[in-house]
KOLMI-889890 format. One record per atom (N, C-alpha, C): x, y, z. Coordinates in pm, whole numbers, plus 50000, padded with zeros to 5 digits. Layout:
<nodes>
XYZ;...
</nodes>
This chain:
<nodes>
314253439862472;313613436262345;313903447062241;314293442862121;314633452262015;313413459761967;313563472561939;312493480561883;312473479061732;311403484261671;311313483861524;312513491161463;312863502761520;313973510561467;315283502661474;315523496261587;316763488661602;316853477261502;315723470661474;315723459861375;316003465261235;315423476861203;315673482861071;317133486961056;317703492461161;319103496661157;320023484561148;319683474161222;320483461861217;320513456261075;319373456361008;319283451560870;320093460660777;319993473760798;320683483360710;322183480960706;322783477160818;324233475260825;324663460760801;323723451960773;324053437860750;324613435860610;325103423960582;325673420760450;324603420060342;323303419860382;322203419760284;321433432960283;321913442860359;321163455260375;321413465560265;320813477260286;320863487960185;322283492660159;323123493260262;324493497660243;325263487860154;325103474960181;325803464660101;325343464959956;324063467659935;323523467859798;323923480359721;324223491059792;324473503859725;325943507759719;326773502459809;328183506459815;329063495159764;329863498259662;330743488259601;331753483259704;331893470259715;332823463659807;332573467859954;331313469359988;330963472860126;331383461760222;332023465760332;332403456260436;331873461160570;331043453260636;330523457460767;331663459960865;331543470760943;332523473861047;331833472361181;332373464161268;331733461361396;331533474061477;332553482761479;332453494961559;331373504261504;331233504861371;330183513261312;328803507561345;328673494361336;327413487761370;327063490261518;328073488961606;327843491061749;327373505361776;327953514861706;327543528761725;326113530961675;325803525661558;324453527261502;323413521261596;323723509961656;322773503661749;322653511761878;323753517761923;323703526162043;322853538562019;322993544661900;322183556361866;320713552261854;320463540961791;319083535861777;318443533761914;319213527962004;318713525362140;318373538562210;319253548762194;319013561762257;317743568262202;317543567262070;316373573362006;315103565662043;315173552362036;313983544062060;313573544262207;314563544062297;314263543062440;314423556162515;314613566862439;314573580562491;315553582962607;316833581262576;317853585162674;318983592462602;319753599962678;320873607562622;322093598562607;322963602262511;324113593762480;325353602362454;326453598462518;327773604362488;328633593062433;329143594862312;329843583762246;331083588762173;332243583762216;333463586462139;333623575462035;333783579561910;334013570161800;335333573861736;336333565161751;337663568061697;337653569961546;338703576261495;338813578661352;338653565561274;337793565861171;337603553961089;336393545561127;335723549061237;334523541561276;333413543461173;333363555261113;332283558261018;331073563561093;331313573361180;330263577861271;329133585361200;329423591761086;328393599461016;327203590560978;327483579460910;326403570260873;325803563560997;326643561561100;326173554661220;325133562661297;325143575961284;324063583661348;323013588361249;323393590561122;322423595361025;321353584860992;321783572460975;320823562060936;319753559861043;320103558161172;319043557161273;318163569761279;318783581361263;318013593861268;316983594361157;317383590661035;316473591160921;315373580660931;315763568560972;314793557560979;313813559361096;314163567661193;313273569661307;312013577561269;312123585561162;311003593861120;310743605761212;311653608161305;311463618861404;312023632161352;311653642861422;312193656061393;313613656561446;314583658561353;315993657161388;316763669861353;317633673961444;318603684561414;319993678561427;320813680461322;322213676261326;323043688961338;323863689761443;324693701661464;326163697861453;326913705561373;328333702661353;329173714361402;330483711861411;331373722461458;331943730961347;331773726761221;332393734061110;331463734760990;331653745160910;330863746660787;331183735360690;332453731160686;332843720560593;332053707760617;331973703560745;331233691360777;329743693460754;329263705360786;327843708760763;327483706760616;328333711860528;328063710860384;328233696560334;329233689260387;329413675260347;328183666960384;327663669260503;326473662060547;325283664960456;325073677860427;323863681660355;323933678660206;325073681160145;325173679760000;325653666059954;326283658460043;326823645360003;326163633860078;326313633560210;325873621960288;324353620360291;323653631260322;322183630360330;321543625960198;321863632360083;321243628059957;321503613359923;322703608659952;323033594559925;322153585260008;322003588360136;321233579660225;319733580460197;319243592260163;317813593560130;317473584860009;318363584859911;318153576659791;318293561859825;319273558759907;319583544959943;318423538260018;317773545960106;316723540160190;315323544060144;315253550860030;313953554559971;313053561860072;313653571360143;312873579860234;313013594260183;312013602360211;312023615860154;311563626660251;312153627360372;311773638360462;312303651560406;311613662460439;312123675560398;313403678460477;314423683060406;315703686160469;316053700760447;316863706260538;317273720260524;318663722160582;319403731060518;320713735260566;320563749760613;320913752560736;320783766260787;322093770760849;322563782360802;323793788360855;323443801660921;324403807460990;324203820661049;323993831060940;323313841960974;322903851560872;324073857560796;325253858260856;326413864060789;326903855660671;326323843760655;326693835160542;325813837660420;324863846760431;323933849160320;324093863260264;323953864260133;324003877160065;322803885660106;323053898560135;321973908160160;321813916660034;320693915059965;320483922359840;320473937459862;319943941859977;319873956260004;321273962260022;322133955460098;323503960460118;324273960559986;324053950359903;324703949959772;324263961859688;322953964559687;322423975859609;323033989059656;323113991159787;323674003559841;325144005159802;325883994059802;327293994559761;327413998259614;326553992359531;326603995159387;326254009759358;325404015759441;325054029859422;326234039159452;327164034459536;328334042659573;329614037759507;329474030659396;330614023959334;331674033859284;331244046159253;332194056159199;333244060259302;332964057959431;333884061959537;334854050659577;334754039259510;335504027459555;336714024459466;337644016459521;338854012959447;338514003459333;339354002759229;339103993859115;338903979259156;339683974559255;339543960559298;338173957959360;337723967159447;336423965559511;335313966159406;335453975359310;334463976459202;334373963259126;335543957759092;335573945059019;334883933959099;335153933359231;334563922959315;333053924759329;332613937359342;331173939959353;330433935959225;331043938459110;330423934558983;330293919358975;331333912159019;331293897459019;330223892259116;330133898659232;329113894559330;327713897159274;327533908359206;326233911759147;325833901759038;326813897458959;326543887258855;326123874158921;326833870459028;326503858059100;325123859159165;324803871159217;323513873359285;322333870759193;322503873359064;321403871358969;321183856658936;322173848058974;322073833858941;321833824859062;322303828959181;322213820259298;320753818159342;320483806159389;319133803059437;319013804759588;320143802759658;320063803259804;320853814859867;321653821959786;322403833359839;323493829559937;323853816659945;324903811960036;326243816659984;326883825660056;328123831860011;329253821759997;329093810060063;330093799560050;330193793959909;329143796059829;329143791159691;329653801659592;330063813159644;330613823759559;332093820759535;332433817159412;333823813359381;334593824059305;333893833959251;334553844159168;335343854359251;335083854759382;335753864259472;336433856259583;337663860159620;338403852959725;337623852659855;337663841159923;336853839360045;337253848960157;338493853860155;338943863060260;338863877660216;338153880360107;338003894060058;337173902460156;337643914660183;336913923660273;335583928060212;335483927460080;334263931760011;333073923060050;333323910160070;332233900860104;331523905360232;332293909860330;331693914260456;330793926460443;330913933760332;330063945660313;328743942560246;328543929960201;327303926560129;326553914860192;327033909960306;326333898860372;325353904360476;324423895860515;323363899960606;323903902060748;323473912660812;323813915160952;322563919261028;322563916761156;321433920561241;321243935661239;322373943061240;322323957661250;321743963961123;322053957961007;321623964160880;320243959560835;319693949360901;318403943760858;317253953360891;316443956360789;315293965260810;313973957560814;314043944160813;312843935960827;311833937960715;310573939060753;309493940060654;309543952960573;310293962760621;310413975360546;311313973860424;312103963160421;313083961360314;312393958160181;312903964360073;312353961959939;312583947559894;313553940959957;313893927259919;313353917060021;312413921060104;311933912360212;311483898660160;310663898260055;310143885560002;311253877059941;312273883659885;313353876459817;314543873759909;314483878460034;315633877560126;316113863260144;317383860860116;317953847360122;317983842160266;318373850560360;318433846360500;317043842560551;316053850560516;314673847960559;314153834960500;314413832760370;313923820560304;314583808060363;315853809160401;316553797760462;315913794260597;315523804560674;314883802160804;313523795560787;312743800260687;311413794460662;311543779760624;312543776860539;312743762960495;313113754060614;313943759360704;314363751560821;313173748660913;312283758360929;311113756561014;310203745460963;310223743360832;309323733760769;309953720060749;311263718860780;311993706560749;311903696360862;312073683760826;312093672660922;313513669960972;314493672560884;315903670860920;316633683860887;317213690060989;317883702960970;319363701461010;320233706460923;321683706160951;322143720260984;322703722161104;323163735261149;324593733961203;325133744961255;326403743961328;326163747661474;327133744261558;326953745961703;326613760461742;327303770061679;327073784061716;325633788161688;325123784261572;323753787861537;322763780661628;323033768061660;322123760461746;321963767261882;323083770861944;322993776562079;322453790762076;322753798261970;322153811561956;320633810261950;320143800561874;318703798161861;318103793561994;318813784962063;318313779462189;318143790562293;319103799762297;319023810662393;317943820662355;317693822362226;316583830862182;315253825362232;315123812062225;313883805862274;313703808262423;314813807262496;314743809062641;314363823262680;314653833062592;314323846962624;312993851162564;312313841762498;310973844562446;310933850762308;312103851862242;312123857462108;311863846562005;311583850861882;311273841261774;312493832361748;312253819461735;313343810161712;313483807061564;314633801761525;314903798161387;314593783561360;314833775061460;314773760561440;313493754561497;313013743661434;311843736761489;312183729461619;311173726461698;311393718161817;311793704161770;312863698661826;313393685961777;313123674661875;312903662661820;312823650561902;314233645661935;315123647261837;316503642361850;317463653261804;318493655861885;319573664861843;320883657061850;321613656761738;322913650161733;323993660761720;324933660961814;326083669761804;327273661761753;327643664061627;328903658461577;330003668461612;331263663761620;332363672361668;331973678361805;331453669561891;330883674062019;331923679162117;333203676162092;334243681162183;334283696462186;333693702762082;333663717462075;332513723562155;331553715462194;330333720662256;330593728262387;331453723362479;331663731062603;332143745262579;333083747062487;333593760562459;332513769362397;331683763462311;330593771162249;329593775262357;329303766262450;328373769462560;328913780762646;330203780262678;330823790962758;330643804262687;330813804062555;330673816162475;329243821562480;328263812662466;326873817162458;326233819862593;326703813262697;326183816262830;326853828662888;327953832862825;328653844762868;328203856862786;329103866162773;328783878462700;330063884062640;329943889962520;331083896162455;330733910562421;331663919562448;331493933562410;332703937362324;332463940462198;333543944362108;333613959562100;334763965262134;334883979862123;334783984261977;335003975061885;334793978061743;333353982761719;332403976561791;330983980461776;330733994561828;331383998161939;331234011761991;331784021761889;332964018661835;333584027161733;332664028761612;332084017761569;331194017961451;329984026861475;329354025561592;328144033361621;328444048261633;329574051461694;329944065661706;330184071861569;330834064361480;331054069361344;329744070561266;328804061761297;327484062661231;326734075161277;326894078761405;326264091061455;326814103161378;328124103061357;328754113961280;328194114461137;328014102761075;327454102160940;326024107860936;325244104761040;323864109961046;323884125261052;324784130761134;324904145461142;325234151261004;326204145160936;326684150760810;325704148960694;324834138860702;323934136060588;322474139660614;322074139660744;320654141760772;320354153260867;321104154160976;320744163661083;321834174361098;321954182960997;323014193060995;322844203861104;321694204161168;321454214361272;321894209561410;322534197961417;322904192261549;324404189261552;325234199461544;326684197461542;327184190761670;326394191861777;326764185561904;326924170361888;326144164461797;326264149961772;327674146561725;328184154461632;329544151861581;330584154661689;330454165861758;331454169661858;331574159261970;330424154962022;330434145062131;330944131562082;330574127761960;331024114961905;332534114861884;333064126061830;334514127061810;335244126361943;334694133162043;335324133062176;335314118862236;334214111662216;334104097862266;335074088662193;335234090762063;336164082561984;337604084462033;337964096862065;339314099562117;339504092662251;338504093862340;338594087362472;338674072162458;337884066462367;337884051962345;339254047362298;339834054562203;341154050962151;342214051862259;342194062562337;343174064462444;343054053462550;341824050162585;341564039762686;342084026162639;341834023062512;342304010162459;343834009562456;344474020662421;345944020962420;346514018862559;345844024762660;346304023062799;346174008362843;345074001862804;344893987662836;345983979162771;346283982462645;347293974962570;348673976462633;349013988662670;350323991162730;350443984462867;349333983962940;349353977663074;349413962363064;349123957062943;349173942462918;348293934663016;347113939863043;346193932963134;345293923563053;345023912063108;344113902563044;342903899763132;342963904163257;341883901663353;341303915063396;339973916763378;339353929563411;339513933063559;339593923063642;339753925863786;341103932463814;342083930063726;343363937163738;343193951963701;342293954463605;342043968263562;341423976363675;340383970763738;339663978663840;340463979863970;341533971863982;342393973564100;343513983664072;343583988263946;344553998563907;343804011963902;344104020963995;343324033264012;343244041563883;344384043063816;344424051463695;343564045363584;343704032163563;342924025463458;341434025363492;341134023063618;339724022863660;339074036463637;339794047263671;339264060863652;338994063663505;339954059763419;339774061863275;338584053963222;338384042063275;337274033563231;335934040163262;335794045063385;334534051363423;334334064663351;335424071663321;335334084063242;334794081063102;335274070263044;334794066262911;333304063362916;332884055863018;331464052363030;330604065063046;331074074563124;330354087263142;330204094463009;331284094462931;331264101062800;330244094362707;330194081162710;329254073862625;327814076262669;327604077162799;326244080062849;325784093862805;326724103162796;326384116762750;325934116462605;326674109462521;326294108762379;324964101462363;324704091462449;323424084362443;322274093862479;322494101962583;321434111362625;321104121362513;322134126562448;321924136462343;321264130262220;321714118462179;321104111862062;319644108162091;319354104462216;317974100862253;317034112762236;317544124762256;316724136862241;316274139062097;316954132562002;316624134261859;315894122161801;315464113061887;314704101461840;313444106061767;313184099761652;312014103361572;312364112061453;313564117661452;313974126461341;314674118661230;315214106861263;315964099061164;315834084261198;315394076161102;315274061761126;316634055661157;317664060661086;319024055461109;319454058361252;319224070761297;319624074461433;318824066661537;317544064261510;316714056361603;317324042561625;317764036261515;318394022961524;319694023661602;320484034261578;321754036061648;321514037561798;320504045361836;320204047861978;319874034662049;319064026361983;318704013362043;319944004762067;320804003961965;322023995861977;322984001662080;323104014962081;324024021562173;323574019762318;322274020362341;321744018662477;322054004662530;321853994662444;322153980762483;323633979062513;324463984462424;325913982962437;326433989862563;325934001862591;326394009162710;325914002262837;324693996762835;324203989062950;325073976962978;325453969862870;326343958162885;327713962262936;328193973762885;329523978562925;329523982363074;328473988763120;328383992463262;328353979963350;327573970063308;327503957463383;328873950863389;329593951263276;330933945363270;331883952863364;331863966063358;332753974163442;332513971463590;331253969063626;330913966863768;331383953263818;331463943463726;332143930663755;331583923963881;330253922263887;329613917264009;329603901964021;329653894763909;329453880263911;330733873063956;330713867664075;331883860564128;332083846964061;331063842263989;331153829263923;331463830663774;332103841763737;332453844163597;333853849963587;334473847663472;335783853563442;335563865463349;336223876563379;336113888763299;337463890863229;337513888363099;338793889063028;338853900962934;340073905562910;340353916662818;341263911062710;340783911362584;341553905262475;341773915562363;343043918962335;343323927862222;342873921362092;342333929562000;341883924561871;342203935161766;343463934961718;343923945461627;343973958661702;343353969061645;343333981861716;342133982961809;341383972161820;340213972061908;340413962062023;339413960862107;339503951962224;338213944062236;338333931462277;337163923162305;337083920962456;335953924562514;335713922362656;334773910362670;335183900362745;334373888162757;334033885262902;332793880662922;332383875163051;332093860363025;332813851563093;332643837163070;332323830163201;331233822363205;330903814963327;331973804363354;332293802363481;333333792563513;332763778463530;331443777363537;330803764163546;329483764763470;329393757063361;328213757663276;327253746063296;327573737163390;326773724963406;325303727963436;325043737563527;323653740463564;322863746163447;323493755563371;322783761163255;322513750463151;323473741363133;323313730663034;322193721063075;322083718163202;321023709263249;319643714863214;319503728063224;318233734463187;318053734763036;319163736562964;319113737762818;318763724462753;319403713762798;319183700562740;317953694262806;316773698362759;315523694262824;315223679362802;314313674162884;314023659762885;313113655362771;312543664762697;311663661062586;312423657562459;313723659462462;314573656962346;315633646762381;316023638362282;317153629362302;318403636462251;319393637662338;320623644962306;321753634962285;322353635362168;323413625862133;324683633762101;325763630762171;327033637862155;328083627862105;328713631061992;329733621861941;330913629461883;332093623661896;333333629461846;334403618761852;335513621161783;336653611961794;337493615161916;337203626461983;338053630762095;337223635762213;336693626562290;335923630262410;336513624162537;337133612462527;337583605562649;338943610362696;339113610062827;340393613162891;340733601362980;341863595062951;342293583363031;341213572563032;340603570262912;339593559762891;338293562362967;337993574962995;336733578463061;336103590562994;334763591062995;334033602362938;333483611563047;333913609163168;333373616363284;333623631463275;334793635463229;335123649763222;334123657063133;333853651763015;332913657962922;331503658062981;331083646763036;329733645563092;329513655463207;330493656363297;330363665363412;330333679963369;331143683163267;331223697063222;329873702063171;329113693063106;327823696963049;326633692663137;326913687963257;325833684063347;325053672063297;325763662763230;325113651163168;325543637963234;325683638363365;326163626663437;325313614263419;323993615863389;323103604263374;323073598663232;323753605263138;323743600563000;324523587462988;324093578862896;324833566562868;326163570162803;327253563462844;328583566962794;329253554762730;329723556562606;330313545462530;331573550262459;332633542162461;333853544862385;334033533762282;334123537462155;334373527962047;335703531461981;336643522461989;337983525261937;338023524761785;339023531461730;339223531461585;339503517261535;338993513761417;339283500461360;340653499961291;341363511261283;342653511461215;343703503361292;344683498361220;345763490461278;346903499861319;346683507261425;347643517561466;349043512061496;349183500461562;350543495661592;351403494061467;350763490461354;351533488661230;351483500761138;350423508861150;350283520361061;351013532661110;351233533861242;351783546361296;352843543761401;353833552761403;354893552361504;354903565661579;354923564861711;354913576761797;356303578261858;356953589661829;358313591861876;358403604061966;358963602162085;359343613262173;360863612662182;361583620862102;363043619662095;363713621162231;364813613862250;365583614962374;366333628262377;366763631862498;367663643162521;367063656562479;365743657962494;365103670762465;365353680562579;365533693262545;365673703562648;364353705162722;364413710962841;363213713462919;362253722362840;360963718862842;359973726162763;359963740962797;359933749262694;359893763762714;360063770962582;360493783362586;360683791462464;362143795262446;363073788162508;364483791762502;365063788962363;366253794662340;366943792362212;367223777562193;367513770462304;367783756062294;366553748562242;365353752462290;364123746162242;363933748462093;364123761062051;363933764361910;364913756661823;366193756961860;367223750061780;366953735161773;366563729361887;366293715061892;365083711461805;364033719461813;362833716961734;363133718361585;363893728561549;364263730561409;365073718661358;365983713661440;366813702161400;365953689761377;365023686961470;364133675461456;363263677061331;362703689061312;361833691661196;362593689761065;363823694961059;364623693960936;364853679360898;365253671360997;365513657160969;364233649860927;363133652660996;361873645760966;361333649860829;361423662860796;360923667760667;361703661260553;363003660360567;363823654160462;363513639260449;363323632560563;363013618260559;361643615660496;360703624660522;359333622960470;359163628960330;360223635360278;360163642360149;359043652860150;359113661560250;358043671260270;356923664560346;355713665560295;354543658060345;354383658460498;354583670460556;354623671760702;353753683260751;353043680760862;352373691260940;353243693961063;353493706661093;354143710161220;353143718661297;352703713561410;351653720061489;352253726361614;351893738861639;352493746561749;351433750661851;351893752961973;351013757962078;351093773062092;352033779462019;352143794162025;352563799761890;352053811661857;352433818461732;353903822361735;354403825861853;355803830261866;356753819161822;356523807061873;357383795861836;357233792661688;356023793261637;355783790761494;356643800061408;356633812961440;357383822761360;358883820161367;359383816961486;360813814261500;361243802061418;360453791461426;360793779061353;360633781161202;359603788461161;359373790961018;360563798260956;361073808461026;362233816060975;363453807060963;363693798861065;364863790061064;364763779360955;363573773860935;363413763060836;363593767960693;363303780660668;363453785960532;364893784560483;365833784660577;367253783560541;367733769160539;366913759960590;367413746360610;366753735560524;365553738060472;364873727660393;364543732960254;364473723760160;364203727360021;362783723959977;361933720760074;360543717660043;359683730160066;358563731459995;357713743460009;357153744760150;357333756660209;356803759360344;355523767560333;354463762760395;353183769760399;352933773660544;352933786660571;352893791460709;351563798460738;350933794660848;349673800960888;349823816160887;348843822860826;348893837360815;349253842060676;349913833460598;350263837160461;349023838060372;348033829860402;346783829460325;345723823560417;344483822360367;343423816560448;343713801760475;343083796560578;343293782460615;342993773160499;341863775460431;341463766660321;342433767760203;342923779860177;343883781760067;345173774160095;345663774960220;346883767760257;346703752760243;345553747660285;345293733260275;345213728760129;344533736760046;344433733359903;345813733059840;346643742859876;348013743459823;348813731359869;348653727559997;349353715960051;349003703359971;347723701659941;347283689859866;347813690259722;347833702059662;348293703359524;349793700559511;350573705159608;352023703859600;352483689359609;351953682059704;352353668159721;353623666359801;354373677159825;355593676259907;355723688360000;354583694060039;354583706260119;354793703660267;355143714560337;355283714360483;354413725660536;353423722360619;352473732260669;352713734860817;352873747560853;353093751460992;351863759161041;351263754261151;350053760761201;349903759661351;349033768261406;348703767561549;347313761561565;346593765461669;345383758361715;344363755061607;344103764361513;343043761761414;343393750461319;344673746561314;345083735561226;345163722261301;344853722361430;344913709961508;343693701161485;342623706661428;341413698561414;340653702161287;339713693161249;338843695661135;339553695361001;340743689160995;341513688460871;341693673860831;341363670860706;341393657060660;342283656060535;343533651860555;344463649560444;344823634760444;344373627660342;344533613160340;345673608760248;346113596160269;347083590060179;348493595460197;349283594360093;350703597460100;350993612460109;349973621060094;350193635460101;350693639860239;350343632160343;350753635660480;351323623260547;352633623660575;353293612160636;353803614960777;353913627760812;354503631060942;353773642761006;353493641461135;352953652361215;353913654861330;354373667261342;355283671161451;354543681161540;354583678761671;353933687761768;355003693061861;355023706361880;356143712161956;356083708762104;354883709362165;354803705662307;353363702762347;353193697362465;351853694062515;351033706862526;349783706662478;348993719062467;348253722962595;349003725462701;348383730162825;347953744662810;346813748062868;346363761962869;347323770162954;347543782862917;348433791462994;347853793563134;348683792363238;348183794663374;347723809063395;348093818063303;347663832063313;346343834663241;345813824563172;344533826263103;343443829963205;342703840563174;341733845963271;340683835763311;340113828763212;339073818963243;339653807363322;340853802763284;341463791763359;341703795663505;342203807763527;342463812163665;341183812463747;340103817163685;338833817763758;338303803763787;338413794863688;337943781163708;338813773763809;340123776663805;341043770263900;340723774564043;340453787364061;340103792264195;338813785764243;337863784064153;336603777664189;336813763064227;337693756164153;338003742064185;338643740964323;339543750164351;340223749764482;339233751964596;338233760664573;337213762864676;336423750064703;336363741264603;335643728564618;336593717164653;337813720664696;338843710864734;339213701364620;339223706764497;339633698964380;340963704364328;341723695664262;343003699664204;342753705464065;343003718464044;342733724763914;343473718063798;344693713663825;345463707363718;344803694463672;344423686063768;343843672963735;342433674163677;341663684063724;340253684963683;340003694263565;340933703563537;340723713263429;341843712763326;343063715763370;344183717463277;344523704463203;344673693563277;345063680963215;344013675663116;342733674863153;341743669863056;341693678262928;341773691562941;341743700062822;342943697362733;344103695662793;345323693162715;345273679662646;344733669662713;344623656162653;343753656662529;342603663162539;341673663962425;342293671862311;342993682662342;343653690562237;344743682462168;345543675162246;346593666962185;345993656262094;344903650262139;344243640062057;343783645761924;343333658261924;342923664661799;344103665861705;345243670461757;346433671761672;346903658461619;346943648461705;347373634961665;346433629261559;345153632861568;344153627661475;344353631861331;345243641561306;345493645661166;346283635061091;346993626061163;347973617261098;347373605661020;346593597261086;346043585161022;344563587460995;344203588660865;342823591960828;342093580560760;342813570160712;342133558360659;342983545960681;342463534460643;343113521660679;344403519160603;344693527060500;345933525260424;347013535460460;346653545560539;347623555860578;348723549960665;349933555460650;351033552360741;351723565460776;352233566460897;352873579060932;353543578861067;354263589761094;355013591361219;354533603961291;354283602561420;353983613861508;355223616561593;355703628961590;356853632661672;356403643661769;356533640861898;356203650662002;357503655062069;357813667962059;359073673062114;358883678162256;358323669762340;358063673462479;358163660862564;359283659662637;359503647062710;358733646162841;357893656262871;357063655362992;356083643662981;355743639762858;354783628762840;355363615362886;356703614562894;357313601862938;357973602863075;358253615263122;358933615863252;358143622763362;356873625863335;355993631163440;354853621263464;354393620063589;353323610263619;352063612363534;351743625063505;350513627563429;350623623463282;351863620263237;352043616063098;351243603663064;351003595263165;350243582963142;348823585863094;348223596763146;346863600363103;346833603662954;347883610262905;347963613362762;348113600462681;349053592162722;349343579962645;348133570562643;347443569162756;346253560562761;345123565762673;345123578862645;344043584962569;344313585062419;345573582762381;345943582962239;345713569262174;345623568762041;345523555761974;346763547162006;346633533961998;347723525062039;348833523961934;349503534961905;350613534961810;351823527961868;352693522661782;353993517961828;354773529961878;355673527761976;356353539162037;357863537262035;358573548462023;360033548062029;360553561262085;361753560862147;362443573062190;363583576362093;363803567661996;364933569161905;364493576161777;364973588261754;364583595961636;364993588861507;366153582261507;366603575261386;365613564361345;365033557661443;364013547361413;362813553661344;362403565361394;361273572461334;361603577061192;362833581861173;363243586461039;363283574760941;363723563260987;363753551260900;362333547260860;361393548060955;359993544960927;359463554360818;359793567260830;359343577160732;359903574260594;361173570460588;361823567860458;361223555760387;360613546760466;360023534660405;358603537160353;358003548660387;356653551660337;356763556060191;356093549060099;356253552059956;355693565859920;
</nodes>
């Protein structure tokens, strides 16, 4: 029997409903209606839902309308700031007006997205020591600070988004002085949290949601209200976010920062304690030497480090040195508020570092990742299903949706990964006419996949022909930075269309330039495979260098593979293949964004047609027309106006 909510939603999407009355030339879409009814059923009958909605289904309205009409406490979590802002500033206001409902709404981002008035003031006090460019940027930020209502740094347009100056004036946990701050009542981050606590509908991102959820589990103050319904849009990102939050990260940059802060305290406040500077300098030298040794050894797995006697000895020597500086700084607690804060942070960091060095958890991967002149140490659980089962409590309805969740027409991989085997699972295909709108080409006679000169030359040749046929208007997506750089250098000599290469500017700047040019060619790696929406004739061709399998040397993959083998499972079939399918679907999803788009997808990896597992990829992709003949694909491109 239909619930009140389901009847209201059914009416909303009908030819006589609010959407038809408010949207010019509104046409009901069966797949959008089916999704809205599935979400309504989950909310009304209190069950969890996993739903893949192909591109063009219109999933945003399909979950927002039932959520709003339910009158329940709702949290919408997205994978990107762009979608977060689109939901809050565009979609939500339209629907609230359309349905004449007025729940309190709030947009909440992580604290680093908000201006810190205290940090800005401190920077302005030291302006005489700064470069002219930084001074100019600080003045612009100060002018904006006097006008902004929410302090959201994303609305600051006078300073480049990738400016280093912005990072010196945003809110951080380490710099926050709480109620002692002169700006406590006016604090933008604090006001955003208060507004979220009072709202009926809150829009957040996945990272903030899980950070808040784990705070609740540890008994600390939470940011978000208890929700009746949580909707995860871009849900394919949730497993990786969970791995990140259930694990632990130690940045050696933080150790470096704290040691330098101890030196600053000696020089500005505690001139009678030269030992603070001497020990800190000694620790900084040891830290730098240790990081260089790790880099030269090219280790990615901490277990490789502790099996190397020389590296293991240096690691424990570093820890001993840090414990010494902690002991000495602790003796001066009470003499300096700044030092007191440093001691607390240093104690936590050293405790985490010792736990990491001991490497006791057999169910976790311990990875070592270079990050510029610093290093990131990560502990990642190899199976998050049990933690997720506890996290996704039964008092809330959990709804997961994305255009890329299914593998080989099943949602089992996603459900099992998050411990959601009992959730209802639905796949709704895209309403686009893929057989006529898109052509999928895997050229014949491709060299065996790899990084050889033959691969590079072949890829450059395919790209050159496709770019010329499409008159620019091409994305080239890579699985490695090395291949991207090689192809970018070669293409500069071969094509006359503007090349936009990842790393030349920020992601958003490159995309804006691509849209402005109208005939650009954009080359990017993983961050350009998803969350990018270029519609119409601006993008006619997407080229992918090879199937995006995770490296077999990846530390987390190796740990998860070993765990799968212990359970008599095939690591390739249960881990590597599903991840690669979902990643490929993300890249393919850049091509056709609306019902009028036409385009060609070229995959330069013949494993998809000559290996048995290729069928899983093909079954998971939209039903595009297919060809092995590159000339046929080029002809299709030339016919796109």
